[in-house]
KETORSE-553708 format. One line per field, with one value per residue: residue in one letter; residue number from 1; x, y, z of N, C-alpha, C in turn. Coordinates in pm, 1 decimal, decimal comma. Last residue first. Example, Ala and Ser with C-alpha at 12.3 -4.5 7.8 and 13.67 -1.06 7.14 Angstrom:
! KETORSE-553708
resn = c(S|A)
resi = c(2|1)
n_x = c(1285,0|1319,0)
n_y = c(-225,0|-569,0)
n_z = c(708,0|780,0)
ca_x = c(1367,0|1230,0)
ca_y = c(-106,0|-450,0)
ca_z = c(714,0|780,0)
c_x = c(1290,0|1320,0)
c_y = c(3,0|-330,0)
c_z = c(787,0|780,0)
This chain:
! KETORSE-553708
resn = c(T|H|L|H|R|F|A|D|M|D|V|R|L|S|A|L|P|I|H|Q|Q|A|G|Y|V|D|R|D|G|S|T|G|S|S|I|E|R|D|F|T|I|K|I|G|L|A|T|D|F|F|V|I|N|Q|I|R|E|P|P|F|G|Y|L|S|A|V|R|D|P|T|I|V|G|C|D|K|V|Y|H|Y|L|Q|E|D|D|F|L|V|D|L|T|I|Q|F|P|G|S|N|K|S|R|I|V|K|A|L|D|Y|L|S|E|Q|A|M)
resi = c(114|113|112|111|110|109|108|107|106|105|104|103|102|101|100|99|98|97|96|95|94|93|92|91|90|89|88|87|86|85|84|83|82|81|80|79|78|77|76|75|74|73|72|71|70|69|68|67|66|65|64|63|62|61|60|59|58|57|56|55|54|53|52|51|50|49|48|47|46|45|44|43|42|41|40|39|38|37|36|35|34|33|32|31|30|29|28|27|26|25|24|23|22|21|20|19|18|17|16|15|14|13|12|11|10|9|8|7|6|5|4|3|2|1)
n_x = c(1616,3|1450,3|1525,8|1780,4|1718,8|1582,7|1781,4|1966,3|1915,0|1821,7|1834,2|1870,4|1778,0|1808,8|1555,9|1507,0|1668,2|1536,1|1289,3|1258,7|1215,8|959,8|817,3|784,2|968,9|1216,0|1289,6|1145,8|1191,2|858,4|652,3|617,8|476,3|556,1|814,1|826,9|545,1|454,4|436,0|350,2|422,6|326,3|426,5|309,2|179,0|-86,2|-192,4|-88,0|19,1|66,5|135,4|183,6|123,6|264,4|540,7|595,0|660,8|930,4|1126,8|1393,2|1577,7|1527,8|1582,9|1408,2|1161,7|1189,0|1197,6|951,7|760,2|924,2|1044,0|1129,1|977,2|939,2|713,0|799,0|1007,2|854,9|675,7|861,5|967,8|742,8|684,0|857,4|851,5|741,5|761,3|700,7|656,6|590,0|457,0|440,4|228,2|118,8|-8,4|-46,9|184,9|447,2|655,9|900,3|986,7|1117,4|1066,1|1157,3|1381,8|1649,6|1816,2|1687,0|1727,1|2041,6|2116,1|2334,2|2420,5|2622,1)
n_y = c(2733,2|2525,2|2410,2|2314,0|2123,9|1940,1|1865,1|1736,3|1505,9|1183,0|954,0|616,7|421,0|348,1|299,9|48,3|-115,3|-55,8|-156,4|-381,3|-420,9|-489,1|-720,9|-882,8|-1090,0|-1152,2|-1395,5|-1706,2|-1970,0|-2051,7|-1758,5|-1495,3|-1402,7|-1608,0|-1521,4|-1289,2|-1068,6|-833,1|-481,8|-145,5|180,0|508,2|832,4|1164,4|1399,8|1389,9|1466,1|1271,0|970,6|725,5|384,5|92,5|-253,5|-494,1|-646,2|-883,9|-819,3|-755,9|-998,6|-878,4|-703,4|-456,6|-291,7|-395,3|-308,7|-33,8|-32,8|-148,6|25,8|337,8|629,6|816,4|1016,2|1272,8|1300,7|1234,9|1415,0|1656,0|1634,7|1644,3|1902,4|2060,4|1991,6|1837,4|1615,2|1285,9|936,4|620,3|286,5|-34,2|-338,3|-677,4|-968,1|-1170,0|-1093,2|-731,8|-578,4|-493,3|-215,1|46,6|388,3|699,8|1044,6|1255,8|1216,5|1252,2|1054,4|826,5|850,1|1009,7|1211,0|1327,8|1528,5|1470,4)
n_z = c(-1886,8|-1970,9|-2210,3|-2144,9|-1954,2|-2119,3|-2299,6|-2119,4|-1978,6|-2019,6|-1760,0|-1668,1|-1393,3|-1131,2|-1038,7|-1147,4|-976,6|-718,0|-644,0|-487,6|-220,8|-148,1|-165,9|49,7|-0,4|-170,1|-265,4|-301,3|-242,4|-193,2|-187,3|-116,9|-422,1|-707,4|-939,7|-1094,0|-1111,0|-1358,8|-1279,3|-1305,5|-1220,0|-1200,9|-1127,9|-1041,3|-975,7|-926,2|-1168,6|-1349,2|-1343,3|-1577,9|-1574,3|-1721,3|-1663,4|-1693,6|-1818,2|-1943,2|-2200,0|-2210,0|-2022,1|-1801,4|-1683,4|-1585,1|-1797,0|-1987,1|-1885,3|-1931,2|-2215,5|-2289,1|-2166,1|-2080,1|-2014,5|-2196,7|-2316,2|-2236,6|-2074,9|-1811,5|-1776,4|-1798,1|-1587,4|-1369,7|-1409,5|-1358,6|-1088,2|-843,9|-697,8|-800,1|-766,1|-870,8|-776,1|-891,5|-786,1|-878,9|-843,7|-693,3|-458,3|-476,3|-538,2|-318,3|-410,2|-421,0|-503,2|-497,9|-464,2|-621,8|-900,6|-979,3|-886,9|-988,5|-1256,5|-1319,4|-1602,5|-1858,6|-2116,5|-2383,7)
ca_x = c(1725,2|1426,2|1392,5|1766,7|1796,1|1517,0|1662,5|2004,8|1866,0|1894,1|1747,9|1935,7|1742,2|1931,3|1625,0|1439,6|1696,8|1673,2|1294,0|1261,3|1354,3|1007,9|843,4|701,9|827,7|1163,1|1388,8|1119,2|1281,3|996,3|683,4|614,8|524,9|462,4|747,5|877,5|657,6|435,5|483,3|317,5|458,0|307,4|426,6|359,3|315,3|1,0|-229,0|-45,2|-81,8|113,8|32,0|259,8|75,4|118,4|491,8|568,9|525,9|833,3|1057,7|1284,1|1622,1|1503,1|1647,1|1552,3|1191,6|1178,3|1308,5|1079,3|770,8|844,7|978,1|1229,6|969,1|1060,6|701,5|682,5|1034,6|967,1|624,5|772,2|1054,4|809,7|589,2|871,7|804,1|822,3|693,0|797,4|604,3|692,9|429,2|514,7|278,6|175,2|100,6|-99,0|51,8|360,8|574,7|833,9|964,5|1107,4|1045,4|1153,2|1253,4|1546,0|1851,9|1705,6|1592,8|1961,2|2103,7|2233,0|2413,5|2485,9)
ca_y = c(2823,3|2589,9|2468,2|2412,7|2243,1|2001,7|1935,3|1851,0|1631,4|1290,4|1048,2|742,0|466,2|368,5|418,9|165,3|-104,6|-13,9|-26,5|-397,9|-398,3|-356,8|-646,9|-761,4|-1121,7|-1021,9|-1324,3|-1562,1|-1906,0|-2094,0|-1890,9|-1595,5|-1358,8|-1536,9|-1620,5|-1415,2|-1127,7|-966,3|-595,3|-275,4|72,4|376,1|726,3|1030,7|1404,8|1349,4|1543,3|1410,4|1043,6|857,5|487,4|212,2|-114,6|-491,3|-515,2|-889,0|-873,3|-647,7|-954,3|-969,3|-825,6|-569,3|-265,1|-414,1|-452,4|-85,0|23,3|-205,4|-116,0|255,1|523,3|729,3|879,6|1245,2|1328,8|1169,1|1270,9|1627,5|1635,3|1528,8|1784,6|2066,4|1963,6|1945,4|1735,5|1406,1|1060,7|728,6|423,0|66,6|-203,1|-571,6|-849,8|-1205,6|-1191,6|-867,1|-543,1|-592,4|-291,1|-70,6|276,5|581,7|911,9|1272,3|1195,6|1343,6|1193,2|841,2|877,7|892,7|1194,1|1234,8|1525,3|1452,4)
ca_z = c(-1846,4|-1841,3|-2200,1|-2252,3|-1915,1|-2003,9|-2348,4|-2202,0|-1922,5|-2086,9|-1831,7|-1705,2|-1527,9|-1209,5|-989,2|-1203,7|-1121,1|-748,8|-711,4|-633,2|-265,2|-109,7|-289,9|42,7|23,2|-128,7|-184,9|-308,1|-337,9|-172,3|-239,7|-11,5|-292,4|-620,5|-855,0|-1148,6|-1038,6|-1300,6|-1358,5|-1246,7|-1312,8|-1141,5|-1227,4|-1014,8|-1026,4|-815,5|-1049,2|-1354,8|-1265,9|-1537,4|-1560,9|-1686,8|-1674,6|-1705,6|-1775,3|-1798,2|-2176,4|-2189,7|-2144,2|-1837,1|-1747,3|-1495,8|-1668,2|-2006,0|-1890,4|-1794,8|-2135,1|-2333,7|-2128,2|-2170,4|-1937,9|-2137,3|-2366,3|-2315,2|-2217,8|-1872,2|-1771,9|-1887,6|-1724,8|-1389,6|-1420,3|-1489,3|-1195,8|-941,1|-629,6|-818,4|-732,4|-886,3|-771,8|-870,1|-834,0|-810,0|-914,7|-823,5|-449,7|-466,3|-587,2|-380,2|-314,6|-477,3|-411,3|-583,4|-406,6|-475,7|-832,0|-1026,7|-858,0|-843,8|-1206,0|-1284,3|-1458,4|-1810,5|-1970,3|-2336,3)
c_x = c(1698,5|1544,2|1373,7|1632,1|1784,3|1588,8|1589,9|1883,1|1900,0|1834,7|1835,1|1842,9|1803,9|1904,1|1750,2|1510,0|1630,3|1703,6|1433,2|1273,9|1367,9|1149,3|904,9|720,7|738,5|1011,4|1338,7|1215,5|1256,6|1084,5|829,3|642,5|510,4|525,5|660,7|818,4|701,7|563,1|462,0|366,2|428,5|331,6|414,2|345,0|383,8|148,9|-141,4|-75,6|-37,9|-1,3|96,8|157,7|188,3|64,6|341,1|521,3|493,6|691,4|951,9|1211,1|1512,6|1543,9|1637,8|1628,6|1341,3|1214,0|1305,7|1195,7|904,5|853,1|879,0|1167,5|1070,4|1067,9|824,7|686,5|920,4|995,7|735,9|725,6|972,0|898,6|655,8|785,8|817,7|766,8|789,8|720,2|719,5|625,7|544,8|471,5|353,2|232,7|172,9|17,4|-23,4|232,9|497,1|756,7|896,8|1094,9|1045,5|1146,0|1267,4|1416,1|1742,4|1735,3|1596,8|1823,7|2017,9|2235,2|2299,0|2490,3)
c_y = c(2962,1|2673,8|2553,4|2484,7|2353,1|2130,3|2004,3|1931,3|1753,9|1423,8|1159,0|825,5|602,9|415,1|450,0|294,0|18,2|-12,5|13,1|-267,3|-402,0|-325,1|-510,8|-681,9|-999,7|-1035,1|-1189,0|-1491,4|-1756,5|-2034,8|-1923,5|-1737,3|-1470,0|-1506,2|-1545,8|-1533,0|-1255,4|-1011,3|-725,3|-385,2|-59,1|272,0|594,2|934,8|1269,7|1360,3|1509,9|1486,9|1189,1|930,4|616,1|324,5|-17,1|-350,4|-512,8|-754,6|-884,8|-696,8|-846,9|-916,2|-927,3|-703,6|-385,0|-386,6|-476,4|-233,1|-31,0|-160,2|-178,1|110,0|451,7|613,0|783,4|1100,6|1290,9|1181,1|1194,2|1477,3|1608,2|1522,0|1658,3|1944,1|1964,0|1911,5|1859,0|1519,3|1177,5|858,4|520,7|202,9|-111,9|-438,7|-757,4|-1088,3|-1218,8|-964,7|-676,2|-527,0|-396,6|-140,4|161,8|464,3|808,9|1135,7|1219,3|1335,1|1292,2|986,3|897,3|936,7|1071,1|1231,2|1435,2|1439,1)
c_z = c(-1894,6|-1791,9|-2075,6|-2242,6|-2018,8|-1963,7|-2233,8|-2247,2|-2006,3|-2041,6|-1889,3|-1792,5|-1554,6|-1352,5|-1070,9|-1161,3|-1185,8|-899,4|-761,5|-710,9|-416,8|-158,3|-266,1|-85,9|6,3|-112,1|-135,2|-213,4|-354,3|-281,8|-208,7|-56,8|-189,3|-484,4|-756,2|-1072,1|-1109,2|-1230,6|-1282,4|-1339,4|-1242,2|-1249,6|-1153,2|-1131,7|-1005,9|-852,9|-929,1|-1227,1|-1257,5|-1469,1|-1510,8|-1689,9|-1649,4|-1728,4|-1799,5|-1742,7|-2027,5|-2163,2|-2115,3|-1959,6|-1771,4|-1556,5|-1574,4|-1876,5|-1906,5|-1791,6|-1993,4|-2246,4|-2168,8|-2122,6|-2029,5|-2059,0|-2308,6|-2362,9|-2300,3|-2024,8|-1837,6|-1892,5|-1826,0|-1535,1|-1442,2|-1512,0|-1333,5|-1063,1|-718,6|-733,0|-743,4|-865,0|-785,8|-873,1|-795,1|-870,2|-820,2|-901,4|-582,0|-468,1|-593,9|-429,0|-391,7|-367,0|-484,6|-488,3|-519,6|-407,9|-682,3|-946,2|-894,4|-806,0|-1055,1|-1236,6|-1432,6|-1658,9|-1926,4|-2183,9)
């Protein structure tokens, strides 16, 4: 099974605060077929994302697929609010790395597009 990281497939993966109590992850693609494959293969789910971050799936508030922008937006509750004592990432800008490591099975994609 040929797997690639989401980091290698997406054009942009970033994170930012979505207010003081949530983080938003953005995944943007520059290839429409690849975006639809990742969207449709079922690899991005609350359970899967939560497991990457080591928290319960109930902290995932939204996973939204924006077809016209070839983008995915994932919002989850922060463990502690932004700027609170103990917060190590006030802007939420360093939270995309676990998602970037998500592995995607590319065998079916290559089979469909060769």
